[in-house]
PDB file as gemmi writes it, atoms N, CA and C in Angstrom:
CRYST1    1.000    1.000    1.000  90.00  90.00  90.00 P 1                      
ATOM      1  N   MET A   1      -5.377  -1.426 -17.278  1.00  0.00           N  
ATOM      2  CA  MET A   1      -5.281  -2.102 -16.006  1.00  0.00           C  
ATOM      3  C   MET A   1      -3.943  -2.834 -15.886  1.00  0.00           C  
ATOM      4  N   HIS A   2      -3.511  -3.437 -16.987  1.00  0.00           N  
ATOM      5  CA  HIS A   2      -2.238  -4.153 -16.971  1.00  0.00           C  
ATOM      6  C   HIS A   2      -1.076  -3.182 -16.752  1.00  0.00           C  
ATOM      7  N   TYR A   3      -1.171  -1.984 -17.317  1.00  0.00           N  
ATOM      8  CA  TYR A   3      -0.136  -0.970 -17.134  1.00  0.00           C  
ATOM      9  C   TYR A   3      -0.054  -0.535 -15.673  1.00  0.00           C  
ATOM     10  N   LEU A   4      -1.198  -0.348 -15.034  1.00  0.00           N  
ATOM     11  CA  LEU A   4      -1.228   0.025 -13.626  1.00  0.00           C  
ATOM     12  C   LEU A   4      -0.639  -1.075 -12.755  1.00  0.00           C  
ATOM     13  N   LEU A   5      -0.928  -2.313 -13.078  1.00  0.00           N  
ATOM     14  CA  LEU A   5      -0.377  -3.443 -12.324  1.00  0.00           C  
ATOM     15  C   LEU A   5       1.136  -3.527 -12.480  1.00  0.00           C  
ATOM     16  N   LYS A   6       1.658  -3.184 -13.663  1.00  0.00           N  
ATOM     17  CA  LYS A   6       3.107  -3.197 -13.872  1.00  0.00           C  
ATOM     18  C   LYS A   6       3.805  -2.091 -13.082  1.00  0.00           C  
ATOM     19  N   LEU A   7       3.093  -0.994 -12.754  1.00  0.00           N  
ATOM     20  CA  LEU A   7       3.673   0.053 -11.922  1.00  0.00           C  
ATOM     21  C   LEU A   7       3.772  -0.385 -10.467  1.00  0.00           C  
ATOM     22  N   ILE A   8       2.815  -1.182 -10.014  1.00  0.00           N  
ATOM     23  CA  ILE A   8       2.798  -1.624  -8.621  1.00  0.00           C  
ATOM     24  C   ILE A   8       3.690  -2.833  -8.424  1.00  0.00           C  
ATOM     25  N   ILE A   9       3.597  -3.824  -9.315  1.00  0.00           N  
ATOM     26  CA  ILE A   9       4.431  -5.030  -9.230  1.00  0.00           C  
ATOM     27  C   ILE A   9       5.304  -5.070 -10.476  1.00  0.00           C  
ATOM     28  N   ARG A  10       6.594  -4.837 -10.279  1.00  0.00           N  
ATOM     29  CA  ARG A  10       7.530  -4.742 -11.395  1.00  0.00           C  
ATOM     30  C   ARG A  10       7.891  -6.124 -11.933  1.00  0.00           C  
ATOM     31  N   PRO A  11       8.064  -6.237 -13.255  1.00  0.00           N  
ATOM     32  CA  PRO A  11       8.517  -7.505 -13.825  1.00  0.00           C  
ATOM     33  C   PRO A  11       9.936  -7.820 -13.348  1.00  0.00           C  
ATOM     34  N   GLY A  12      10.157  -9.050 -12.983  1.00  0.00           N  
ATOM     35  CA  GLY A  12      11.472  -9.474 -12.510  1.00  0.00           C  
ATOM     36  C   GLY A  12      11.588  -9.508 -10.998  1.00  0.00           C  
ATOM     37  N   THR A  13      10.746  -8.756 -10.311  1.00  0.00           N  
ATOM     38  CA  THR A  13      10.759  -8.752  -8.841  1.00  0.00           C  
ATOM     39  C   THR A  13       9.355  -8.999  -8.307  1.00  0.00           C  
ATOM     40  N   GLU A  14       8.634  -9.915  -8.950  1.00  0.00           N  
ATOM     41  CA  GLU A  14       7.238 -10.149  -8.584  1.00  0.00           C  
ATOM     42  C   GLU A  14       7.089 -10.639  -7.148  1.00  0.00           C  
ATOM     43  N   LEU A  15       7.947 -11.546  -6.706  1.00  0.00           N  
ATOM     44  CA  LEU A  15       7.813 -12.116  -5.364  1.00  0.00           C  
ATOM     45  C   LEU A  15       8.068 -11.061  -4.291  1.00  0.00           C  
ATOM     46  N   ALA A  16       9.137 -10.297  -4.433  1.00  0.00           N  
ATOM     47  CA  ALA A  16       9.455  -9.264  -3.436  1.00  0.00           C  
ATOM     48  C   ALA A  16       8.391  -8.175  -3.420  1.00  0.00           C  
ATOM     49  N   ASP A  17       7.948  -7.721  -4.587  1.00  0.00           N  
ATOM     50  CA  ASP A  17       6.928  -6.678  -4.644  1.00  0.00           C  
ATOM     51  C   ASP A  17       5.593  -7.178  -4.101  1.00  0.00           C  
ATOM     52  N   SER A  18       5.265  -8.435  -4.343  1.00  0.00           N  
ATOM     53  CA  SER A  18       4.023  -8.994  -3.813  1.00  0.00           C  
ATOM     54  C   SER A  18       4.062  -9.072  -2.295  1.00  0.00           C  
ATOM     55  N   CYS A  19       5.201  -9.460  -1.754  1.00  0.00           N  
ATOM     56  CA  CYS A  19       5.343  -9.524  -0.292  1.00  0.00           C  
ATOM     57  C   CYS A  19       5.243  -8.132   0.323  1.00  0.00           C  
ATOM     58  N   PHE A  20       5.882  -7.148  -0.288  1.00  0.00           N  
ATOM     59  CA  PHE A  20       5.780  -5.775   0.208  1.00  0.00           C  
ATOM     60  C   PHE A  20       4.342  -5.259   0.099  1.00  0.00           C  
ATOM     61  N   LEU A  21       3.639  -5.626  -0.958  1.00  0.00           N  
ATOM     62  CA  LEU A  21       2.266  -5.190  -1.135  1.00  0.00           C  
ATOM     63  C   LEU A  21       1.358  -5.791  -0.061  1.00  0.00           C  
ATOM     64  N   ILE A  22       1.530  -7.063   0.232  1.00  0.00           N  
ATOM     65  CA  ILE A  22       0.739  -7.710   1.280  1.00  0.00           C  
ATOM     66  C   ILE A  22       1.031  -7.084   2.632  1.00  0.00           C  
ATOM     67  N   LEU A  23       2.301  -6.857   2.924  1.00  0.00           N  
ATOM     68  CA  LEU A  23       2.675  -6.232   4.192  1.00  0.00           C  
ATOM     69  C   LEU A  23       2.122  -4.813   4.296  1.00  0.00           C  
ATOM     70  N   ALA A  24       2.161  -4.068   3.202  1.00  0.00           N  
ATOM     71  CA  ALA A  24       1.627  -2.708   3.207  1.00  0.00           C  
ATOM     72  C   ALA A  24       0.119  -2.717   3.423  1.00  0.00           C  
ATOM     73  N   PHE A  25      -0.596  -3.688   2.833  1.00  0.00           N  
ATOM     74  CA  PHE A  25      -2.037  -3.778   3.059  1.00  0.00           C  
ATOM     75  C   PHE A  25      -2.355  -4.137   4.502  1.00  0.00           C  
ATOM     76  N   ILE A  26      -1.537  -4.953   5.125  1.00  0.00           N  
ATOM     77  CA  ILE A  26      -1.762  -5.312   6.522  1.00  0.00           C  
ATOM     78  C   ILE A  26      -1.571  -4.092   7.418  1.00  0.00           C  
ATOM     79  N   VAL A  27      -0.465  -3.382   7.243  1.00  0.00           N  
ATOM     80  CA  VAL A  27      -0.167  -2.226   8.093  1.00  0.00           C  
ATOM     81  C   VAL A  27      -1.110  -1.056   7.781  1.00  0.00           C  
ATOM     82  N   GLY A  28      -1.227  -0.685   6.516  1.00  0.00           N  
ATOM     83  CA  GLY A  28      -2.095   0.429   6.134  1.00  0.00           C  
ATOM     84  C   GLY A  28      -3.561   0.134   6.375  1.00  0.00           C  
ATOM     85  N   GLY A  29      -3.963  -1.108   6.103  1.00  0.00           N  
ATOM     86  CA  GLY A  29      -5.352  -1.493   6.356  1.00  0.00           C  
ATOM     87  C   GLY A  29      -5.678  -1.515   7.839  1.00  0.00           C  
ATOM     88  N   GLY A  30      -4.711  -1.916   8.653  1.00  0.00           N  
ATOM     89  CA  GLY A  30      -4.922  -1.904  10.100  1.00  0.00           C  
ATOM     90  C   GLY A  30      -5.097  -0.497  10.631  1.00  0.00           C  
ATOM     91  N   ALA A  31      -4.283   0.413  10.159  1.00  0.00           N  
ATOM     92  CA  ALA A  31      -4.411   1.817  10.577  1.00  0.00           C  
ATOM     93  C   ALA A  31      -5.727   2.402  10.086  1.00  0.00           C  
ATOM     94  N   GLY A  32      -6.105   2.074   8.860  1.00  0.00           N  
ATOM     95  CA  GLY A  32      -7.376   2.560   8.326  1.00  0.00           C  
ATOM     96  C   GLY A  32      -8.571   1.963   9.057  1.00  0.00           C  
ATOM     97  N   ALA A  33      -8.477   0.692   9.437  1.00  0.00           N  
ATOM     98  CA  ALA A  33      -9.565   0.066  10.192  1.00  0.00           C  
ATOM     99  C   ALA A  33      -9.713   0.708  11.570  1.00  0.00           C  
ATOM    100  N   LEU A  34      -8.598   1.053  12.182  1.00  0.00           N  
ATOM    101  CA  LEU A  34      -8.649   1.737  13.471  1.00  0.00           C  
ATOM    102  C   LEU A  34      -9.306   3.112  13.329  1.00  0.00           C  
ATOM    103  N   LEU A  35      -8.931   3.846  12.294  1.00  0.00           N  
ATOM    104  CA  LEU A  35      -9.574   5.145  12.048  1.00  0.00           C  
ATOM    105  C   LEU A  35     -11.061   4.987  11.728  1.00  0.00           C  
ATOM    106  N   ALA A  36     -11.406   3.963  10.962  1.00  0.00           N  
ATOM    107  CA  ALA A  36     -12.806   3.735  10.621  1.00  0.00           C  
ATOM    108  C   ALA A  36     -13.619   3.406  11.866  1.00  0.00           C  
ATOM    109  N   HIS A  37     -13.018   2.682  12.782  1.00  0.00           N  
ATOM    110  CA  HIS A  37     -13.720   2.326  14.015  1.00  0.00           C  
ATOM    111  C   HIS A  37     -13.868   3.529  14.947  1.00  0.00           C  
ATOM    112  N   LYS A  38     -12.813   4.341  15.048  1.00  0.00           N  
ATOM    113  CA  LYS A  38     -12.829   5.461  15.979  1.00  0.00           C  
ATOM    114  C   LYS A  38     -13.530   6.703  15.427  1.00  0.00           C  
ATOM    115  N   ILE A  39     -13.347   6.999  14.134  1.00  0.00           N  
ATOM    116  CA  ILE A  39     -13.890   8.244  13.579  1.00  0.00           C  
ATOM    117  C   ILE A  39     -15.084   7.941  12.673  1.00  0.00           C  
ATOM    118  N   SER A  40     -14.802   7.475  11.469  1.00  0.00           N  
ATOM    119  CA  SER A  40     -15.890   7.116  10.551  1.00  0.00           C  
ATOM    120  C   SER A  40     -15.325   6.277   9.410  1.00  0.00           C  
ATOM    121  N   LEU A  41     -16.217   5.574   8.765  1.00  0.00           N  
ATOM    122  CA  LEU A  41     -15.826   4.713   7.646  1.00  0.00           C  
ATOM    123  C   LEU A  41     -15.360   5.537   6.451  1.00  0.00           C  
ATOM    124  N   GLY A  42     -15.940   6.725   6.274  1.00  0.00           N  
ATOM    125  CA  GLY A  42     -15.572   7.602   5.160  1.00  0.00           C  
ATOM    126  C   GLY A  42     -14.157   8.137   5.259  1.00  0.00           C  
ATOM    127  N   ILE A  43     -13.606   8.172   6.441  1.00  0.00           N  
ATOM    128  CA  ILE A  43     -12.224   8.613   6.634  1.00  0.00           C  
ATOM    129  C   ILE A  43     -11.278   7.418   6.661  1.00  0.00           C  
ATOM    130  N   GLY A  44     -11.699   6.327   7.277  1.00  0.00           N  
ATOM    131  CA  GLY A  44     -10.831   5.167   7.438  1.00  0.00           C  
ATOM    132  C   GLY A  44     -10.491   4.453   6.143  1.00  0.00           C  
ATOM    133  N   LEU A  45     -11.463   4.280   5.261  1.00  0.00           N  
ATOM    134  CA  LEU A  45     -11.200   3.549   4.015  1.00  0.00           C  
ATOM    135  C   LEU A  45     -10.253   4.284   3.063  1.00  0.00           C  
ATOM    136  N   PRO A  46     -10.461   5.578   2.796  1.00  0.00           N  
ATOM    137  CA  PRO A  46      -9.477   6.262   1.941  1.00  0.00           C  
ATOM    138  C   PRO A  46      -8.085   6.311   2.570  1.00  0.00           C  
ATOM    139  N   PHE A  47      -8.031   6.470   3.894  1.00  0.00           N  
ATOM    140  CA  PHE A  47      -6.734   6.477   4.555  1.00  0.00           C  
ATOM    141  C   PHE A  47      -6.044   5.127   4.412  1.00  0.00           C  
ATOM    142  N   ALA A  48      -6.783   4.043   4.543  1.00  0.00           N  
ATOM    143  CA  ALA A  48      -6.205   2.706   4.405  1.00  0.00           C  
ATOM    144  C   ALA A  48      -5.646   2.498   2.999  1.00  0.00           C  
ATOM    145  N   LEU A  49      -6.371   2.915   1.995  1.00  0.00           N  
ATOM    146  CA  LEU A  49      -5.910   2.766   0.614  1.00  0.00           C  
ATOM    147  C   LEU A  49      -4.669   3.616   0.351  1.00  0.00           C  
ATOM    148  N   PHE A  50      -4.711   4.891   0.760  1.00  0.00           N  
ATOM    149  CA  PHE A  50      -3.579   5.784   0.537  1.00  0.00           C  
ATOM    150  C   PHE A  50      -2.351   5.327   1.327  1.00  0.00           C  
ATOM    151  N   ALA A  51      -2.538   4.931   2.586  1.00  0.00           N  
ATOM    152  CA  ALA A  51      -1.415   4.484   3.410  1.00  0.00           C  
ATOM    153  C   ALA A  51      -0.788   3.216   2.839  1.00  0.00           C  
ATOM    154  N   SER A  52      -1.619   2.299   2.365  1.00  0.00           N  
ATOM    155  CA  SER A  52      -1.091   1.069   1.786  1.00  0.00           C  
ATOM    156  C   SER A  52      -0.270   1.348   0.533  1.00  0.00           C  
ATOM    157  N   LEU A  53      -0.760   2.230  -0.315  1.00  0.00           N  
ATOM    158  CA  LEU A  53      -0.036   2.576  -1.536  1.00  0.00           C  
ATOM    159  C   LEU A  53       1.283   3.274  -1.223  1.00  0.00           C  
ATOM    160  N   VAL A  54       1.258   4.227  -0.313  1.00  0.00           N  
ATOM    161  CA  VAL A  54       2.482   4.959   0.044  1.00  0.00           C  
ATOM    162  C   VAL A  54       3.498   4.026   0.701  1.00  0.00           C  
ATOM    163  N   LEU A  55       3.054   3.192   1.625  1.00  0.00           N  
ATOM    164  CA  LEU A  55       3.976   2.258   2.277  1.00  0.00           C  
ATOM    165  C   LEU A  55       4.594   1.295   1.269  1.00  0.00           C  
ATOM    166  N   HIS A  56       3.785   0.790   0.355  1.00  0.00           N  
ATOM    167  CA  HIS A  56       4.316  -0.138  -0.652  1.00  0.00           C  
ATOM    168  C   HIS A  56       5.383   0.523  -1.515  1.00  0.00           C  
ATOM    169  N   LEU A  57       5.105   1.732  -1.986  1.00  0.00           N  
ATOM    170  CA  LEU A  57       6.067   2.411  -2.848  1.00  0.00           C  
ATOM    171  C   LEU A  57       7.326   2.810  -2.087  1.00  0.00           C  
ATOM    172  N   MET A  58       7.196   3.161  -0.799  1.00  0.00           N  
ATOM    173  CA  MET A  58       8.373   3.537  -0.013  1.00  0.00           C  
ATOM    174  C   MET A  58       9.215   2.321   0.353  1.00  0.00           C  
ATOM    175  N   TRP A  59       8.587   1.210   0.697  1.00  0.00           N  
ATOM    176  CA  TRP A  59       9.331   0.032   1.143  1.00  0.00           C  
ATOM    177  C   TRP A  59      10.033  -0.683  -0.001  1.00  0.00           C  
ATOM    178  N   ARG A  60       9.458  -0.649  -1.196  1.00  0.00           N  
ATOM    179  CA  ARG A  60      10.103  -1.401  -2.280  1.00  0.00           C  
ATOM    180  C   ARG A  60      11.259  -0.634  -2.906  1.00  0.00           C  
ATOM    181  N   THR A  61      11.287   0.680  -2.794  1.00  0.00           N  
ATOM    182  CA  THR A  61      12.393   1.492  -3.321  1.00  0.00           C  
ATOM    183  C   THR A  61      12.830   2.501  -2.270  1.00  0.00           C  
ATOM    184  N   PRO A  62      13.544   2.080  -1.226  1.00  0.00           N  
ATOM    185  CA  PRO A  62      13.877   3.007  -0.138  1.00  0.00           C  
ATOM    186  C   PRO A  62      14.906   4.071  -0.504  1.00  0.00           C  
ATOM    187  N   ASN A  63      15.746   3.840  -1.490  1.00  0.00           N  
ATOM    188  CA  ASN A  63      16.807   4.814  -1.812  1.00  0.00           C  
ATOM    189  C   ASN A  63      16.437   5.724  -2.972  1.00  0.00           C  
ATOM    190  N   ARG A  64      15.210   5.675  -3.439  1.00  0.00           N  
ATOM    191  CA  ARG A  64      14.791   6.496  -4.562  1.00  0.00           C  
ATOM    192  C   ARG A  64      14.423   7.901  -4.084  1.00  0.00           C  
ATOM    193  N   LYS A  65      14.900   8.906  -4.778  1.00  0.00           N  
ATOM    194  CA  LYS A  65      14.588  10.292  -4.445  1.00  0.00           C  
ATOM    195  C   LYS A  65      13.295  10.699  -5.122  1.00  0.00           C  
ATOM    196  N   LEU A  66      12.407  11.363  -4.384  1.00  0.00           N  
ATOM    197  CA  LEU A  66      11.130  11.803  -4.963  1.00  0.00           C  
ATOM    198  C   LEU A  66      11.232  13.191  -5.511  1.00  0.00           C  
TER     199      LEU A  66                                                      
END                                                                             
């Protein structure tokens, strides 16, 4: 669990990564909540989790090549 947390929040940039993570949960969770309300909860919740993770990883390292 500690290893997974170190992948999401890097040592040395805890404040910036935490802020990006909170912002990603707000945006991704909002989109997922909208999908859950309009379509179904089974689609909205996985979308919210996946969108939040993708947004967090994209926003914290914008110049990284995949």
